[in-house]
C-alpha positions as CSV (number, residue, x, y, z in Angstrom):
1,M,0.0,0.0,0.0
2,S,1.3,3.4,-1.0
3,Y,0.7,6.9,0.5
4,P,0.9,9.5,-2.4
5,H,1.2,12.5,0.0
6,L,4.3,11.0,1.5
7,L,6.0,11.1,-2.0
8,V,5.5,14.8,-2.7
9,P,8.9,16.1,-4.0
10,Y,10.9,17.8,-1.3
11,E,11.1,21.6,-1.9
12,E,14.4,22.7,-0.5
13,T,13.8,26.5,-0.1
14,P,10.6,26.5,2.1
15,V,11.9,23.7,4.2
16,A,15.3,25.2,4.6
17,S,13.9,28.4,5.8
18,A,11.8,26.5,8.3
19,I,14.9,24.9,9.9
20,D,15.5,28.0,11.9
21,L,12.1,27.8,13.5
22,P,12.5,26.9,17.2
23,V,11.6,23.4,18.5
24,P,10.9,23.1,22.2
25,D,13.4,20.9,24.0
26,V,11.4,19.4,26.9
27,P,13.0,16.4,28.7
28,S,11.1,13.1,28.1
29,L,8.8,14.8,25.6
30,G,9.8,14.2,22.0
31,V,9.0,17.1,19.7
32,V,9.3,17.0,15.9
33,L,8.6,19.6,13.2
34,V,7.1,17.9,10.1
35,D,6.6,19.2,6.6
36,L,3.0,18.4,5.9
37,R,3.7,18.3,2.1
38,S,6.4,15.7,2.2
39,C,5.9,14.3,5.8
40,R,9.7,14.7,6.2
41,V,11.2,15.6,9.6
42,V,12.4,19.2,9.4
43,Q,13.6,19.5,13.0
44,A,13.5,17.3,16.2
45,N,14.5,17.9,19.8
46,E,17.0,15.8,21.8
47,A,14.3,13.8,23.5
48,L,13.0,12.5,20.2
49,L,16.5,11.7,18.8
50,A,17.2,9.7,22.0
51,L,13.8,7.9,21.7
52,L,14.7,6.9,18.1
53,G,18.3,6.2,18.8
54,I,19.8,8.5,16.1
55,S,22.1,11.5,16.3
56,R,21.5,15.0,15.1
57,E,24.3,14.6,12.5
58,E,22.5,11.6,11.0
59,L,19.3,13.5,10.8
60,A,21.2,16.4,9.0
61,R,22.9,14.1,6.5
62,A,19.8,12.1,5.4
63,P,16.3,13.5,5.3
64,L,14.0,11.4,7.5
65,E,10.3,10.7,6.7
66,L,8.2,10.6,9.9
67,A,6.7,7.3,8.7
68,T,10.0,5.5,8.5
69,P,10.4,4.5,12.2
70,I,6.7,3.7,12.5
71,A,5.4,0.2,12.3
72,Q,3.8,-0.6,8.9
73,E,0.4,-1.2,10.3
74,S,0.3,2.2,12.0
75,R,1.3,4.3,9.0
76,P,-2.2,4.8,7.7
77,V,-3.3,6.2,11.0
78,L,-0.3,8.7,10.9
79,A,-1.2,9.7,7.4
80,T,-4.8,10.4,8.4
81,A,-3.7,12.4,11.4
82,L,-1.3,14.6,9.3
83,A,-4.0,15.1,6.6
84,E,-6.4,16.2,9.4
85,V,-3.8,18.7,10.7
86,A,-3.2,20.1,7.1
87,A,-6.9,20.5,6.5
88,S,-8.2,21.8,9.8
89,G,-5.3,22.3,12.2
90,R,-6.7,19.6,14.5
91,F,-4.7,16.5,15.5
92,T,-6.5,13.4,16.9
93,P,-4.2,11.7,19.5
94,F,-3.4,8.0,19.0
95,E,-1.0,5.3,20.2
96,L,1.5,3.4,18.0
97,T,4.8,1.6,18.0
98,V,8.1,3.1,16.7
99,S,11.3,1.2,15.9
100,R,14.6,2.4,17.2
101,R,17.8,2.2,15.2
102,D,18.9,-0.8,17.3
103,G,15.7,-2.7,16.2
104,T,13.9,-2.5,19.6
105,G,10.3,-1.1,19.7
106,R,8.8,1.6,21.9
107,R,5.2,2.3,22.6
108,V,4.5,6.0,22.1
109,W,1.5,8.4,22.3
110,L,1.2,11.1,19.5
111,T,-0.6,14.3,19.5
112,G,0.2,17.7,17.7
113,T,-1.0,20.8,16.1
114,R,-0.4,23.0,13.0
115,H,2.5,25.4,13.4
116,P,1.1,28.8,14.3
117,A,3.5,30.7,11.9
118,R,3.8,28.1,9.1
119,H,0.7,26.3,8.1
120,D,2.6,23.9,5.9
121,L,4.4,22.5,9.0
122,A,3.1,20.5,12.0
123,L,4.4,20.3,15.5
124,V,4.1,16.6,16.6
125,Y,4.5,15.7,20.3
126,V,5.8,12.2,21.0
127,V,5.4,10.7,24.6
128,D,7.2,7.4,25.4
129,I,4.5,5.3,27.2
130,T,6.4,2.0,27.0
131,Q,6.9,1.6,30.7
132,S,3.4,2.6,31.5
133,C,2.1,0.0,29.0
134,Q,4.4,-2.6,30.6
135,L,2.9,-1.8,34.0
136,V,-0.6,-1.9,32.6
137,D,0.1,-5.3,30.9
138,A,1.7,-6.6,34.1
139,L,-1.3,-5.5,36.1
140,R,-3.6,-7.0,33.6
141,D,-1.6,-10.3,33.7
142,S,-1.6,-10.2,37.5
143,E,-5.4,-9.7,37.6
144,E,-5.8,-12.5,35.1
145,R,-3.7,-14.8,37.2
146,A,-5.6,-13.8,40.3
147,R,-8.8,-14.5,38.4
148,R,-7.7,-17.9,37.2
149,L,-6.5,-18.8,40.7
150,A,-9.8,-17.7,42.2
151,E,-11.8,-19.7,39.7
152,A,-9.6,-22.7,40.3
153,S,-10.0,-22.5,44.1
154,F,-11.8,-25.3,45.9
155,E,-13.4,-22.7,48.0
156,G,-16.1,-20.2,47.1
157,L,-15.0,-16.6,47.1
158,F,-17.2,-13.5,47.7
159,V,-16.2,-9.9,47.4
160,H,-18.6,-7.6,49.1
161,D,-18.8,-4.0,50.2
162,G,-21.1,-3.3,53.1
163,G,-22.7,-6.6,52.5
164,V,-23.4,-5.9,48.8
165,I,-21.9,-8.6,46.6
166,L,-19.4,-7.1,44.0
167,D,-18.0,-10.3,42.6
168,V,-17.9,-14.1,43.1
169,N,-15.8,-16.9,41.7
170,D,-17.1,-19.9,39.8
171,V,-17.4,-22.1,42.9
172,I,-20.0,-19.9,44.6
173,P,-23.1,-20.0,42.2
174,P,-23.5,-23.9,42.2
175,M,-22.8,-24.0,45.9
176,F,-25.8,-21.7,46.5
177,A,-27.9,-23.2,43.6
178,T,-28.0,-19.9,41.6
179,T,-26.1,-18.0,39.0
180,R,-23.4,-15.3,39.2
181,E,-25.7,-12.7,37.6
182,Q,-28.4,-13.4,40.2
183,M,-25.9,-12.8,43.0
184,L,-24.2,-9.6,42.0
185,G,-25.6,-6.6,43.7
186,R,-27.6,-8.6,46.3
187,N,-26.9,-8.6,50.0
188,A,-24.7,-11.5,51.0
189,M,-26.9,-12.1,54.1
190,E,-29.6,-13.4,51.8
191,F,-27.4,-16.4,51.3
192,A,-27.0,-17.2,55.0
193,D,-29.6,-18.9,57.2
194,E,-31.4,-16.7,59.7
195,S,-29.7,-18.6,62.5
196,S,-26.3,-17.5,61.4
197,R,-26.8,-13.9,60.3
198,A,-26.2,-12.3,63.7
199,L,-22.9,-14.2,63.9
200,L,-21.8,-13.2,60.4
201,R,-22.7,-9.5,61.0
202,D,-20.8,-9.4,64.2
203,N,-17.7,-11.0,62.7
204,I,-17.7,-8.6,59.8
205,A,-18.1,-5.6,62.1
206,R,-15.1,-6.6,64.2
207,Q,-13.0,-7.6,61.2
208,Y,-12.7,-11.2,62.5
209,E,-10.2,-13.1,60.3
210,L,-10.2,-16.7,61.8
211,P,-12.3,-19.6,60.3
212,Y,-15.7,-20.2,61.9
213,E,-18.8,-22.3,61.0
214,A,-22.2,-21.0,59.9
215,V,-25.2,-22.2,58.0
216,G,-25.7,-21.2,54.3
217,R,-29.0,-21.0,52.5
218,R,-29.4,-22.0,48.9
219,A,-31.7,-20.2,46.4
220,D,-34.1,-23.2,46.7
221,G,-34.4,-22.6,50.5
222,T,-32.3,-25.6,51.6
223,T,-29.5,-25.1,54.0
224,F,-26.0,-26.5,54.5
225,P,-23.1,-26.2,57.0
226,M,-20.3,-24.0,55.8
227,E,-16.9,-22.8,57.0
228,V,-16.4,-19.0,56.6
229,L,-13.1,-17.1,56.5
230,G,-13.0,-13.3,55.7
231,K,-10.6,-10.4,55.6
232,P,-10.5,-6.8,54.2
233,I,-8.6,-6.1,50.9
234,P,-8.2,-3.2,48.6
235,F,-10.5,-3.4,45.6
236,E,-10.9,-0.9,42.8
237,G,-9.7,2.0,44.9
238,R,-11.6,1.1,48.1
239,I,-11.4,-1.4,51.0
240,V,-13.9,-4.3,50.7
241,R,-14.1,-7.7,52.3
242,V,-13.3,-11.0,50.6
243,T,-14.9,-14.0,52.2
244,A,-14.0,-17.6,51.5
245,V,-16.8,-20.2,51.9
246,R,-16.4,-24.0,52.1
247,D,-19.3,-26.4,52.0
248,L,-19.0,-28.7,55.0
249,T,-21.8,-31.1,54.0
250,E,-19.5,-34.0,53.1
251,R,-17.1,-33.4,55.9
252,K,-20.0,-33.4,58.4
253,R,-21.4,-36.6,56.9
254,T,-17.9,-38.2,57.1
255,E,-17.4,-37.0,60.7
256,A,-20.8,-38.3,61.7
257,A,-20.1,-41.7,60.1
258,L,-16.7,-41.8,61.8
259,R,-18.3,-40.9,65.2
260,E,-20.9,-43.6,64.6
261,A,-18.2,-46.1,63.7
262,E,-16.1,-45.1,66.8
263,S,-19.2,-45.5,69.0
264,A,-19.9,-48.9,67.5
265,L,-16.3,-49.9,68.0
266,L,-16.3,-48.7,71.6
267,H,-19.6,-50.6,72.2
268,A,-18.2,-53.7,70.6
269,Q,-15.0,-53.4,72.7
270,K,-17.1,-52.9,75.8
271,L,-19.2,-56.0,75.1
272,E,-16.1,-57.9,74.2
273,S,-14.4,-56.9,77.5
274,L,-17.5,-57.7,79.4
275,G,-17.7,-61.1,77.6
276,V,-14.1,-61.9,78.5
277,L,-14.8,-60.9,82.1
278,A,-18.0,-62.9,82.2
279,G,-16.3,-65.9,80.7
280,G,-13.4,-65.7,83.2
281,I,-15.8,-65.3,86.2
282,A,-18.0,-68.1,84.9
283,H,-15.0,-70.4,84.5
284,D,-13.7,-69.8,88.0
285,F,-17.2,-69.9,89.5
286,N,-17.8,-73.2,87.8
287,N,-14.7,-74.6,89.5
288,L,-16.1,-73.4,92.8
289,L,-19.5,-74.9,92.1
290,A,-17.8,-78.2,91.0
291,I,-16.1,-78.3,94.4
292,V,-19.4,-77.6,96.2
293,L,-21.2,-80.3,94.2
294,A,-18.5,-82.8,94.5
295,F,-18.1,-82.5,98.3
296,T,-21.9,-82.4,98.6
297,G,-22.0,-85.7,96.8
298,V,-19.3,-87.2,99.0
299,A,-21.1,-86.0,102.2
300,Q,-24.4,-87.5,100.9
301,R,-22.7,-90.9,100.5
302,H,-21.9,-90.9,104.2
303,I,-25.2,-89.6,105.6
304,D,-28.5,-91.5,106.1
305,P,-31.0,-90.3,103.5
306,E,-33.5,-89.9,106.4
307,S,-31.2,-87.6,108.3
308,P,-32.1,-83.8,108.4
309,A,-28.5,-83.2,107.2
310,Y,-29.2,-85.1,104.0
311,G,-32.0,-82.8,103.2
312,A,-29.8,-79.8,103.9
313,L,-27.2,-81.1,101.5
314,R,-30.0,-81.6,98.9
315,E,-30.8,-77.8,99.3
316,V,-27.1,-77.0,98.8
317,E,-27.0,-79.1,95.7
318,H,-30.2,-77.4,94.4
319,A,-28.8,-73.9,95.1
320,S,-25.5,-74.9,93.4
321,R,-27.4,-76.0,90.3
322,R,-29.2,-72.6,90.2
323,A,-25.9,-70.9,90.5
324,A,-24.6,-73.1,87.7
325,D,-27.5,-71.9,85.5
326,L,-26.4,-68.3,86.1
327,T,-22.8,-69.2,85.1
328,R,-24.2,-70.8,82.0
329,Q,-25.9,-67.5,81.1
330,M,-22.7,-65.7,81.7
331,L,-20.9,-68.1,79.3
332,V,-23.7,-67.6,76.8
333,Y,-23.1,-63.8,77.1
334,S,-19.4,-64.3,76.5
335,G,-20.1,-66.6,73.5
336,R,-18.2,-69.5,75.1
337,S,-21.0,-71.6,76.5
338,A,-21.4,-75.3,75.9
339,R,-23.3,-75.7,72.7
340,M,-24.8,-78.8,71.0
341,I,-24.8,-77.9,67.3
342,A,-27.4,-79.8,65.2
343,P,-29.8,-79.3,62.3
344,L,-32.7,-77.1,63.5
345,S,-36.0,-75.8,62.1
346,L,-36.4,-72.2,63.0
347,D,-40.2,-72.3,62.4
348,E,-40.5,-75.2,64.8
349,V,-38.6,-73.5,67.5
350,V,-40.5,-70.3,67.1
351,R,-43.9,-72.1,67.1
352,G,-43.0,-74.0,70.3
353,I,-41.6,-71.1,72.3
354,A,-44.4,-68.8,71.2
355,Q,-47.0,-71.3,72.5
356,L,-45.1,-71.6,75.8
357,A,-44.5,-67.8,76.3
358,S,-48.0,-66.6,75.3
359,S,-49.4,-68.2,78.5
360,S,-47.6,-65.5,80.5
361,F,-48.7,-62.6,78.3
362,S,-51.3,-60.1,79.3
363,K,-54.8,-61.0,77.9
364,K,-54.7,-57.6,76.1
365,V,-51.7,-58.7,74.0
366,A,-52.3,-60.4,70.6
367,L,-49.6,-62.7,69.3
368,E,-49.4,-62.9,65.5
369,L,-47.3,-65.6,63.8
370,S,-46.3,-65.4,60.2
371,L,-44.0,-68.4,59.6
372,A,-42.6,-69.0,56.1
373,G,-42.5,-72.8,56.2
374,E,-40.1,-75.0,54.3
375,L,-37.1,-72.8,55.3
376,P,-33.6,-74.2,55.2
377,Q,-32.4,-75.7,58.4
378,L,-30.0,-73.9,60.7
379,A,-26.8,-75.4,62.2
380,A,-27.5,-74.2,65.8
381,D,-27.9,-75.1,69.4
382,R,-31.6,-75.7,70.1
383,S,-31.6,-74.6,73.7
384,Q,-29.8,-71.4,72.9
385,I,-32.1,-70.5,70.0
386,E,-35.0,-71.3,72.2
387,Q,-33.6,-69.0,74.9
388,L,-33.1,-66.2,72.3
389,V,-36.7,-66.4,71.0
390,L,-38.0,-66.5,74.5
391,N,-36.0,-63.5,75.5
392,L,-37.3,-61.5,72.5
393,L,-40.9,-62.4,73.2
394,T,-40.6,-61.7,76.9
395,N,-39.0,-58.3,76.1
396,A,-41.8,-57.5,73.7
397,S,-44.5,-58.4,76.2
398,E,-42.9,-56.3,78.9
399,A,-42.6,-53.3,76.5
400,I,-46.4,-53.5,75.9
401,G,-47.2,-54.1,79.6
402,D,-50.9,-54.0,80.6
403,E,-51.9,-51.9,77.6
404,P,-53.5,-53.4,74.5
405,G,-51.0,-54.3,71.9
406,T,-49.6,-56.7,69.4
407,I,-46.5,-58.9,69.1
408,A,-45.9,-59.9,65.5
409,V,-43.4,-62.7,64.7
410,R,-42.2,-63.4,61.2
411,T,-39.7,-65.8,59.6
412,R,-38.4,-65.8,56.0
413,A,-35.3,-66.5,53.9
414,V,-33.5,-63.4,52.6
415,E,-30.5,-62.6,50.4
416,L,-28.3,-59.9,51.9
417,A,-25.6,-57.9,50.2
418,A,-22.3,-57.3,52.0
419,G,-22.8,-54.6,54.7
420,A,-26.6,-54.5,54.2
421,V,-27.1,-55.1,57.9
422,D,-25.0,-53.3,60.4
423,A,-24.3,-55.9,63.1
424,A,-22.0,-53.9,65.3
425,T,-23.5,-55.4,68.4
426,T,-22.4,-58.9,67.2
427,Q,-19.7,-58.5,64.6
428,A,-18.6,-55.7,62.3
429,T,-20.9,-56.4,59.3
430,L,-22.7,-59.4,57.9
431,P,-21.1,-60.9,54.8
432,A,-23.2,-61.3,51.7
433,G,-25.1,-64.5,51.5
434,R,-28.4,-66.3,52.3
435,Y,-29.9,-65.8,55.8
436,L,-33.0,-66.7,57.8
437,E,-34.6,-63.6,59.2
438,L,-36.5,-63.8,62.5
439,E,-38.5,-60.6,63.1
440,V,-40.2,-59.8,66.4
441,R,-42.2,-56.5,66.3
442,D,-44.1,-55.1,69.2
443,T,-46.4,-52.0,69.6
444,G,-45.0,-51.2,73.0
445,C,-43.4,-48.1,74.5
446,G,-40.2,-48.2,72.3
447,M,-36.8,-47.0,73.5
448,D,-35.0,-43.7,73.5
449,E,-31.3,-43.4,72.6
450,S,-30.1,-43.7,76.2
451,T,-32.1,-46.9,76.8
452,R,-31.1,-48.4,73.5
453,A,-27.4,-47.7,74.2
454,R,-27.6,-49.7,77.4
455,M,-30.1,-52.4,76.4
456,F,-27.5,-55.1,76.1
457,D,-25.7,-54.2,79.4
458,P,-25.7,-57.1,81.9
459,F,-28.4,-56.7,84.6
460,F,-29.7,-53.5,83.0
461,S,-33.5,-53.1,82.9
462,T,-36.1,-50.3,82.8
463,K,-38.5,-52.5,84.7
464,A,-38.6,-52.4,88.5
465,H,-38.5,-56.2,88.6
466,G,-36.0,-56.6,85.8
467,R,-32.8,-58.5,86.6
468,G,-30.5,-61.0,85.1
469,L,-28.7,-61.2,81.7
470,G,-31.8,-61.4,79.4
471,L,-30.9,-59.5,76.2
472,S,-27.2,-59.5,77.2
473,A,-27.1,-63.3,76.9
474,M,-28.8,-63.0,73.5
475,L,-25.6,-61.2,72.2
476,G,-23.5,-64.2,73.1
477,I,-25.9,-66.5,71.3
478,L,-25.7,-64.3,68.2
479,R,-21.9,-64.1,68.3
480,S,-21.5,-67.9,68.8
481,H,-23.8,-68.6,65.8
482,G,-22.3,-65.9,63.5
483,A,-25.7,-64.1,63.4
484,G,-26.5,-60.4,63.1
485,L,-29.1,-58.1,64.6
486,A,-30.9,-55.0,63.4
487,I,-33.1,-52.9,65.7
488,T,-35.6,-50.3,64.9
489,T,-37.2,-48.4,67.7
490,A,-38.4,-45.0,68.9
491,P,-40.3,-43.8,72.0
492,G,-44.0,-44.5,71.5
493,A,-43.4,-46.3,68.2
494,G,-42.6,-49.8,69.4
495,T,-39.6,-51.9,68.7
496,T,-38.6,-54.3,66.0
497,F,-35.8,-56.9,66.4
498,R,-34.6,-58.6,63.2
499,V,-32.2,-61.5,63.7
500,Y,-30.3,-62.9,60.8
501,F,-29.0,-66.5,61.0
502,P,-26.5,-67.6,58.3
503,V,-27.7,-70.5,56.3
504,A,-24.9,-73.2,56.3
505,D,-23.9,-74.8,53.1
506,R,-23.4,-78.1,54.9
507,I,-24.6,-79.1,58.4
508,E,-22.5,-81.6,60.2
509,G,-23.9,-84.0,62.8
510,P,-24.1,-82.7,66.4
511,A,-20.9,-82.7,68.5
512,R,-22.2,-84.4,71.7
513,P,-20.5,-85.3,74.9
514,P,-20.3,-89.0,75.6
515,S,-23.3,-90.9,76.8
516,V,-23.5,-91.1,80.6
517,A,-25.7,-94.2,80.6
518,P,-24.8,-96.6,83.4
519,A,-21.6,-98.5,82.6
520,P,-19.8,-101.3,84.6
521,R,-17.4,-99.8,87.2
522,R,-13.8,-100.9,87.1
523,E,-13.1,-100.6,90.8
524,G,-9.4,-100.3,91.6
525,A,-8.6,-98.6,88.2
526,V,-6.1,-95.8,88.4
527,V,-7.4,-92.3,87.4
528,L,-5.0,-89.4,87.0
529,I,-6.7,-86.1,87.9
530,A,-5.0,-83.0,86.3
531,D,-6.5,-79.7,87.5
532,D,-4.9,-76.5,88.8
533,E,-7.6,-76.0,91.5
534,P,-6.5,-77.9,94.7
535,A,-9.9,-78.0,96.3
536,L,-11.5,-79.3,93.1
537,R,-8.8,-82.0,92.9
538,R,-9.6,-83.0,96.5
539,A,-13.3,-83.1,95.9
540,T,-12.9,-85.1,92.7
541,R,-10.5,-87.5,94.5
542,G,-13.0,-87.9,97.3
543,V,-15.8,-88.9,94.8
544,L,-13.6,-91.3,92.9
545,V,-12.0,-92.9,96.0
546,S,-15.4,-93.4,97.6
547,A,-16.5,-95.3,94.4
548,G,-13.5,-97.6,94.6
549,Y,-11.1,-95.9,92.2
550,R,-7.4,-95.2,92.9
551,V,-6.2,-91.7,92.2
552,L,-3.1,-89.8,91.1
553,E,-3.0,-86.0,91.1
554,A,-1.3,-83.3,89.0
555,A,-1.5,-79.5,89.6
556,D,-0.8,-78.4,85.9
557,G,-0.4,-79.8,82.5
558,A,3.4,-80.2,82.7
559,E,3.1,-82.1,86.0
560,A,0.3,-84.3,84.4
561,V,2.7,-85.4,81.6
562,D,5.5,-86.1,84.2
563,V,3.2,-88.1,86.5
564,F,1.7,-90.1,83.6
565,Q,5.2,-90.9,82.1
566,R,6.2,-92.4,85.5
567,H,2.9,-94.4,85.9
568,A,1.8,-95.0,82.3
569,D,1.7,-98.7,82.9
570,V,-1.0,-98.4,85.5
571,V,-3.0,-95.3,84.6
572,A,-6.3,-96.3,83.0
573,L,-7.9,-92.9,82.6
574,V,-6.6,-89.3,82.6
575,L,-9.2,-86.7,83.8
576,L,-7.8,-83.6,82.2
577,D,-8.9,-79.9,82.7
578,L,-8.5,-77.9,79.5
579,H,-7.4,-74.6,81.2
580,M,-4.2,-75.1,83.3
581,P,-0.9,-73.3,83.6
582,K,2.4,-74.3,81.9
583,L,0.7,-76.7,79.5
584,D,-3.0,-76.4,78.8
585,G,-5.3,-79.4,78.4
586,R,-4.7,-79.8,74.6
587,E,-0.9,-79.6,74.9
588,A,-0.9,-82.1,77.8
589,F,-3.3,-84.4,75.9
590,T,-0.9,-84.4,72.9
591,A,2.1,-85.2,75.1
592,I,0.3,-88.0,77.0
593,R,-1.0,-89.6,73.8
594,A,2.6,-89.4,72.4
595,I,3.7,-91.5,75.4
596,E,0.7,-94.0,75.3
597,P,-1.5,-93.7,72.2
598,H,-4.2,-96.0,73.7
599,V,-4.8,-94.3,77.1
600,R,-8.3,-93.1,77.7
601,V,-8.8,-89.4,78.3
602,L,-11.8,-87.5,79.8
603,L,-11.6,-83.7,79.1
604,T,-13.5,-81.3,81.4
605,S,-14.3,-77.7,80.9
606,G,-17.0,-75.1,81.5
607,F,-16.7,-73.8,77.9
608,D,-18.3,-74.8,74.6
609,V,-18.0,-78.6,73.9
610,R,-17.8,-77.8,70.2
611,E,-14.9,-75.4,70.8
612,V,-13.2,-78.1,72.9
613,L,-13.7,-80.9,70.4
614,E,-12.9,-78.7,67.3
615,G,-9.2,-79.0,68.1
616,M,-9.5,-82.7,68.7
617,R,-10.7,-83.9,65.3
618,G,-9.7,-87.4,64.6
619,K,-8.9,-88.2,68.2
620,T,-10.9,-90.4,70.5
621,V,-11.8,-88.3,73.5
622,S,-14.6,-88.0,76.0
623,F,-16.0,-84.7,77.5
624,L,-17.5,-83.8,80.9
625,P,-18.9,-80.2,81.2
626,K,-18.4,-78.2,84.4
627,P,-19.9,-78.1,87.0
628,S,-21.1,-81.6,87.5
629,T,-22.6,-83.5,90.4
630,S,-20.7,-86.5,91.9
631,S,-23.1,-88.9,90.2
632,E,-22.5,-87.2,86.8
633,L,-18.8,-87.4,87.4
634,L,-18.9,-91.1,88.2
635,A,-21.1,-91.8,85.3
636,A,-18.7,-90.1,82.9
637,V,-15.7,-91.8,84.4
638,D,-17.4,-95.2,84.2
639,A,-18.5,-94.6,80.6
640,A,-15.0,-93.4,79.5
641,L,-13.4,-96.5,81.0
642,A,-15.9,-98.8,79.4
643,A,-15.4,-97.2,76.0
644,P,-13.1,-99.0,73.5
645,A,-9.5,-98.0,73.7
646,P,-8.3,-95.5,71.1
């Protein structure tokens, strides 16, 4: 593209006479005198020469057109401006880039006027604005980076002045279920719940700069917890407040789930600790009861049945048996009670216990049974499942009391996904699989949170006459059977217990203790008694000796092995307690059978017979639960000696 007016021939005389015209020499302000006919530079001050990087001698040697140092794309603007000056004397200011002699560019701002004495000349003023442009560009870049960072923030950002929203980042609108346009210009308090507005106003007024929690309100009216952090900042020439907002909904949900899990863990640990304590007490108490029963039996053998003392001993035996029932409940609670696992029909057990329990219900209570029929059988201990069902029905009846009400019992088979039932009271979660569900629902008073939290505590009851282990023992039954429990309750809304029993793929035959039917007595046979309780050894010795047996004694498992090794040729039976120091019953059993593989062994324990015999698979062994009467002890010893040798 060409510019004809820039190619007008240079007329030497008029221009030469113009050279003497003065040009202001203002520092930092370039001033140039331009011939409007040729657009050539007639004169320039030092500031302009420095800006272009040329010397005055160079300017004198070679005429310079004003367009030469100007970027190609800006030359048409310059031509228009000079034409405007020539025609009207006006000069429209504009910005452009000039090139220095060394090749670098400078941003300049041009303005000017027609020379007052020579209308064929123009005074053009050139201001170097390079540094200012750089500062503006840097500020613009900084603002853009700040904007990008604000938009990329995980937190919502408000900028507000006196509560009026000036700007928000992209996180804020979806957080409050609205748009940026709908928020700008509105009062920020509109997006806070009424319950938090006083707190927010107070913190803004006192310029509070630490995080705190408040409640936000979305455009649809729903609320959510939020964390707020604000501070004053300069903004567009004034001090405003920027506020960061973080939605705490997920954090609160996670914290609540964590608290619930911690509570469940503490509850499970408490139950486990109580179970261990109950099991330990029951074991030691069983030993004491075994001593009482054994010495009672010995005394009865030496007293005339018509004697008043004999009757007193019968009362002692009766009381001891009642105490033994209590220890069995404690062992059930601990999950280590003696169990007899066998195939079991849940419907049959429920029907039988419901018929038995309903006789004690108030006449105002209606019992409704909805039994599925043809359910898979359970591998369970009948007596314990019966106790569990009875406890549930009794608890439901007591919850209704003397008021009219209903107890509904239902059974069915269900498929559960992993974790579908929270069984924290029995085990962490139930694995996926097939279960039999037993549901007992009552229309009674229901339970509040404090009652529900303690409902499985031993000896806890809301009834004045309540006592015993009741629901506490039910936990041990559930644990020992791998079952789960779900509870739904509320004050005035009744309670629903749902018990989930796992359906076994294969049900083995029951693990039973040896028959105690009368067997011929081998008087004079040598029995080795191994027990760490001295009084129990003495009592057991008394019973056996009075029946014609000869007795050896050992105070622990290691001593039992030593005594047996020295008398293996005469010992006919080893009566071995499972829980002893140094070597326990299983370890002593293994060592004794290594010495004499065919010796008969009678194990004794207050814990689960299945647990005892589980570690004895493939070994011929008899079992006697504690505590036992003298007659039960003799029957078990007689039967073990009469059994075939291993």
